[in-house]
C-alpha positions in Angstrom: 122.4 159.3 96.6 125.3 157.3 96.8 125.1 153.4 97.6 127.0 153.8 100.8 125.2 156.9 102.1 123.1 156.3 105.4 119.4 156.9 105.0 117.7 159.4 107.1 115.2 157.7 109.5 112.3 159.8 110.5 109.1 158.8 112.6 105.9 160.7 113.4 104.4 158.6 116.3 105.5 159.4 119.9 107.2 156.6 121.9 104.4 156.6 124.4 102.0 155.2 121.5 103.9 151.8 121.4 103.8 151.6 125.2 100.1 152.2 125.3 99.4 149.7 122.8 101.7 147.1 124.6 99.9 147.7 127.9 96.4 147.5 126.3 97.4 144.0 124.7 99.2 142.6 127.6 96.0 140.6 128.6 95.9 139.2 125.3 99.6 138.3 125.4 99.1 136.4 128.5 96.1 134.7 127.3 97.9 133.5 124.1 100.8 132.2 126.3 98.3 130.4 128.6 95.8 128.9 126.0 98.4 128.4 123.3 101.6 127.1 124.5 102.4 125.2 121.5 103.6 121.6 121.1 105.0 120.0 124.2 108.1 118.8 122.2 107.7 115.2 123.5 107.3 112.1 121.5 104.1 111.3 120.2 103.2 107.6 119.6 102.2 106.4 116.1 99.4 104.3 117.5 97.4 103.2 120.3 96.6 99.5 120.9 93.7 98.8 123.0 93.6 95.4 125.1 90.6 94.4 127.1 91.2 94.3 130.8 90.7 90.7 131.3 92.8 89.9 128.3 96.0 92.0 129.2 98.8 90.1 130.5 102.7 90.3 131.3 103.5 89.0 128.0 100.8 91.1 126.0 103.3 93.4 124.2 105.9 90.7 123.3 102.9 88.5 122.2 101.6 91.1 119.9 105.1 91.4 118.3 105.4 87.9 117.9 102.1 87.5 116.3 102.7 90.4 113.9 106.0 88.9 113.0 104.4 85.4 112.4 101.9 87.3 110.1 104.7 88.6 108.0 106.4 85.2 108.0 103.2 83.6 106.6 101.9 86.3 104.3 104.8 88.3 103.0 108.1 86.7 104.1 110.3 89.0 102.2 110.6 92.6 101.2 109.5 92.0 97.7 106.4 90.3 98.6 105.4 92.8 101.3 106.2 95.7 98.8 104.1 94.1 96.1 101.0 94.0 98.4 101.6 97.7 99.6 102.6 99.0 96.4 106.1 100.2 97.8 108.6 101.3 95.4 111.8 99.3 94.8 113.9 101.9 96.4 111.7 101.7 99.9 111.0 98.1 99.7 114.1 96.8 101.8 114.6 99.7 104.2 110.9 99.6 105.1 110.7 95.8 105.4 113.9 95.5 107.5 112.8 98.4 109.7 109.3 97.0 110.1 110.7 93.7 111.3 113.5 95.3 113.5 110.6 97.5 115.1 108.4 94.4 115.9 111.4 92.7 117.6 112.3 95.8 119.5 109.3 97.9 120.3 106.1 96.2 118.9 103.8 98.5 120.6 104.4 102.4 121.4 101.2 103.1 123.4 99.1 100.5 125.1 95.7 101.0 126.7 94.2 98.5 129.0 90.6 99.0 128.2 87.8 99.0 130.8 85.3 100.4 128.5 83.7 99.0 125.4 86.4 96.5 125.1 85.6 95.1 128.6 82.1 96.0 129.2 79.9 95.6 132.3 81.3 93.1 134.8 80.5 92.3 138.4 82.3 94.9 140.7 84.6 92.5 142.4 85.8 91.4 139.0 86.6 94.8 137.6 88.1 95.7 140.9 90.6 92.8 140.5 91.3 93.4 136.8 92.0 97.1 137.6 94.5 96.1 140.4 96.2 93.6 138.2 96.6 96.3 135.4 98.2 98.5 137.8 100.6 95.8 139.0 101.6 94.4 135.6 102.2 97.8 134.2 104.3 98.9 137.3 106.4 95.6 136.8 106.7 96.2 133.1 108.4 99.6 133.6 110.5 98.2 136.3 111.9 95.3 134.2 112.3 97.4 130.9 109.4 95.5 128.9 106.9 98.3 129.0 105.8 100.3 126.0 106.9 103.9 125.9 103.3 104.8 126.8 100.7 102.8 128.9 97.5 103.3 130.9 93.9 102.5 131.0 90.7 103.6 129.3 88.0 104.1 132.1 84.2 104.1 131.8 82.8 107.4 130.9 81.4 110.1 133.2 77.8 109.4 132.1 75.5 108.6 135.1 75.0 104.9 134.6 78.7 104.0 134.7 80.2 107.1 136.5 80.8 105.7 139.9 82.3 102.4 138.3 84.7 104.4 136.0 85.8 106.6 139.1 86.5 103.5 141.3 88.4 101.7 138.6 90.7 104.7 137.9 91.2 105.2 141.8 92.2 101.4 142.1 94.6 101.7 139.1 96.3 104.8 140.2 96.5 103.7 143.8 98.1 100.5 142.6 100.7 102.3 140.7 101.6 104.5 143.7 101.8 101.6 146.0 104.0 99.8 143.5 106.5 102.9 143.5 104.8 105.7 141.8 103.3 107.0 138.5 105.4 106.0 135.4 106.5 108.7 133.2 104.7 107.2 130.2 101.2 107.1 132.2 98.3 107.9 129.8 94.6 107.9 130.8 91.7 108.1 128.5 88.4 109.5 129.2 85.7 108.1 126.7 82.4 109.3 125.2 82.7 112.9 126.5 79.7 115.0 125.6 79.9 118.1 127.7 83.0 120.1 128.9 81.6 119.8 132.5 82.5 116.2 132.3 86.0 117.1 131.5 85.9 119.5 134.5 84.6 116.6 136.7 87.6 114.7 135.5 90.2 117.4 136.4 88.5 117.6 139.9 89.0 113.9 140.3 92.7 114.0 139.5 93.1 117.0 141.7 91.6 115.2 144.6 93.9 112.1 143.9 97.0 114.1 143.6 96.1 115.8 147.1 95.4 112.4 148.5 98.6 111.0 147.4 100.9 114.1 147.9 101.5 114.5 144.1 102.4 117.7 142.5 99.4 119.5 141.4 98.8 118.9 137.6 100.8 115.8 137.6 98.1 113.5 136.0 97.0 114.3 132.4 94.5 112.6 130.3 93.1 112.0 126.7 89.6 112.9 125.6 87.8 110.7 123.4 85.7 112.3 120.7 83.0 109.9 119.7 79.7 111.7 120.0 78.2 114.5 117.9 77.8 116.7 121.0 81.6 116.7 121.7 82.0 118.3 118.1 79.0 120.8 118.0 77.2 122.2 120.8 73.5 123.2 120.8 74.4 126.8 120.3 76.4 125.9 117.2 80.0 126.4 118.7 82.7 123.7 118.8 82.3 121.7 122.0 85.7 120.2 121.5 87.6 123.7 121.9 85.6 124.1 125.3 86.7 120.7 126.3 90.4 121.4 125.8 90.0 124.6 128.0 87.8 122.9 130.7 90.9 120.4 130.8 92.8 123.2 132.7 96.2 122.2 130.8 95.6 118.4 131.6 94.5 117.4 128.2 97.2 115.5 126.4 95.1 114.4 123.3 92.0 114.1 121.3 91.2 110.5 120.1 88.7 110.1 117.5 86.4 107.1 118.0 85.5 105.9 114.4 82.4 103.6 115.1 80.8 105.3 118.2 80.7 108.7 116.3 79.9 107.2 113.0 76.9 105.3 114.7 75.9 108.6 116.6 75.4 110.4 113.2 73.6 107.4 111.7 76.2 106.2 109.3 75.3 102.6 108.2 77.6 99.9 109.5 79.0 99.0 106.1 80.2 102.7 105.8 81.6 103.4 109.2 85.4 104.1 108.3 88.0 106.7 109.2 87.7 108.2 105.8 84.2 108.8 105.6 83.1 112.6 105.1 81.6 112.5 108.6 84.9 111.5 109.9 86.8 113.9 108.1 84.7 116.9 109.3 85.0 115.6 113.0 88.9 115.4 112.9 89.0 118.7 111.1 87.2 120.4 113.8 89.4 118.6 116.3 92.5 119.6 114.6 91.8 123.2 114.5 90.6 123.4 118.1 93.8 121.6 119.2 96.3 123.5 117.1 98.6 125.5 119.3 97.4 124.2 122.4 100.0 121.2 122.9 97.0 118.8 122.7 97.7 116.0 120.0 94.9 114.6 117.7 94.7 110.9 116.9 92.9 109.1 114.2 90.6 106.3 114.8 90.8 102.6 113.5 89.6 100.1 111.1 87.7 97.0 112.2 88.7 95.2 109.1 91.1 92.5 110.6 93.9 90.9 108.5 92.9 87.3 109.4 92.2 84.2 107.3 93.7 83.2 104.0 96.5 85.3 102.4 94.4 87.0 99.8 91.9 88.3 102.6 95.1 89.4 104.8 96.5 91.3 102.0 93.2 93.1 101.2 93.1 94.3 104.8 96.8 95.0 104.8 96.1 97.2 101.8 93.0 99.0 103.5 94.9 99.5 106.7 98.2 101.0 104.8 96.2 103.2 102.7 94.1 104.6 105.7 97.0 105.2 107.7 98.9 106.9 104.8 95.8 109.2 104.2 95.7 110.1 107.9 99.5 111.1 107.9 99.1 113.3 105.0 96.4 114.9 106.8 98.7 115.5 110.0 97.0 112.9 112.0 100.2 111.2 113.3 98.6 108.7 115.7 95.8 106.2 115.2 94.3 103.2 116.9 95.4 99.4 116.2 93.0 96.6 117.1 94.9 93.5 116.2 98.5 92.3 116.0 98.1 91.9 112.1 97.7 95.6 112.0 101.1 96.5 113.3 103.1 95.5 110.3 101.1 97.9 108.0 101.1 100.6 110.6 105.0 100.7 110.9 105.0 100.1 107.1 102.9 103.2 106.3 104.7 105.2 108.9 108.2 104.4 107.9 107.4 104.7 104.1 105.8 108.3 104.7 109.0 109.6 106.6 111.5 107.8 104.4 110.2 108.8 101.1 110.1 112.5 102.0 113.3 112.4 104.2 115.8 113.7 101.5 113.7 116.6 100.5 112.8 117.7 103.8 116.3 117.3 105.2 117.8 119.4 102.3 115.2 122.2 102.5 115.7 122.4 106.3 119.7 122.3 105.6 119.4 125.2 103.2 117.1 127.2 105.6 119.7 126.8 108.5 122.5 127.7 106.1 120.6 130.8 104.8 121.2 129.5 101.4 118.6 130.1 98.6 116.8 127.0 97.1 113.8 126.7 94.8 111.3 127.2 97.8 111.2 130.3 99.8 110.8 128.9 103.4 110.0 130.7 106.7 110.3 129.9 110.4 106.8 128.2 110.5 108.1 125.9 107.5 111.4 125.2 109.3 109.2 124.1 112.4 107.1 121.8 110.0 110.3 120.3 108.5 112.2 119.8 111.7 108.9 118.1 113.4 108.7 115.9 110.5 112.2 114.7 110.9 111.9 114.4 114.6 108.8 112.2 114.3 110.7 109.9 111.9 113.5 109.6 114.4 111.3 108.9 117.2 109.5 106.0 115.5 112.5 104.4 114.1 111.9 105.4 110.5 114.9 107.4 110.4 118.4 107.3 112.1 120.2 110.4 113.6 123.2 109.7 111.6 121.5 110.0 108.2 119.5 113.0 109.3 123.0 114.7 110.5 124.6 113.6 107.1 122.0 115.7 104.9 121.2 118.5 107.5 124.4 118.9 109.2 122.3 119.3 112.3 122.0 117.5 115.7 118.8 116.5 117.4 119.2 119.4 119.7 119.2 121.7 116.6 116.2 120.1 115.2 114.4 120.4 118.4 115.3 124.2 118.4 113.6 124.7 115.1 110.5 122.5 116.1 109.8 124.6 119.0 110.7 128.3 118.2 109.6 131.3 120.3 106.3 132.6 119.4 107.7 135.9 118.0 109.9 134.0 115.6 106.8 132.5 113.8 105.2 135.9 113.5 108.2 137.3 111.4 108.2 136.0 107.8 111.4 135.4 105.9 114.6 133.8 107.1 116.0 135.1 110.3 
């Protein structure tokens, strides 16, 4: 047969067969779209900072940035000394250090949670009422005057019986205060801690539904994070993954799953000296969270370290190395967010994040450029890989590790192009090979 001769195409199945199969799978198609909508395509903060409700003030964000800069000035006043502590390469030392300082001056905190749970503890009702109202006022003012973090909100008390009423009242006071100050900010985030049963998530959904009705808000306007810090939140009594049930119980309102390092470790009987985010028990819990959340649009956050970078320089450097290593470990495992408990943690949070994105930038950008141009390289990439590559670059851009100009220089792509690769249609991801 000649090279240009057209092939004869024959089939055996009647057209009705395909139609019947499609009809039979229509409910599954709808279920996939409902339960697995994919990543929302919005910015994910690289960390969450918890500040007790009685400590939070109008200058908290700027104060944390200034204290972090002061820690650098005292313990690593230049790029070379900072790089020596963390083991950064000569190539990364200056770019990372300069970007860390710039970040601390411009946007020291990406996500701040005013804490009314463990960090605040039991207080007289009148005192917590006042603190919740003050938090609403200060957050509203911060968004109004441009000093807010991109994301801000509160962690209420949990849905367990001893503190349930108190948690509900604090949330009501806080949300009502925001509404009366002008409305809910776009960056509002709420955290529901110590969830053990999916029914507690359902209760939170009902609570938010009632608030939305009371204030005339669009249904579904208010979302929340689920904090995973009990064994029951990972494994139910019948052996199934409770966390997956919790995501579904949230009815589309769940925005994140946050791992609680110390409560979860203690729940499993891990000795205090070994309670850390790299303990095997922590890895198991987060792996379950990660699989349960995949494709649902719910983001997973790692926990924190309680080793604070305070005291003499040698001790600060030890704490920095620990925090940097844990953060890099989390990033490699696709946990792109964590908790920071002290201003001294912020320099190494950003150093780890910036180094992670900058050291892999050239290779990721070049691979995506080849994919976009349909050019062969030394790796056979598919739509799913292009999604991962573009997501990597977008996260680097969002946090300040990368600049759009340098990404465009290597890829030839705009941010809109990157977003298109990062959120492809479901059908695109099921077809292997370049399209």
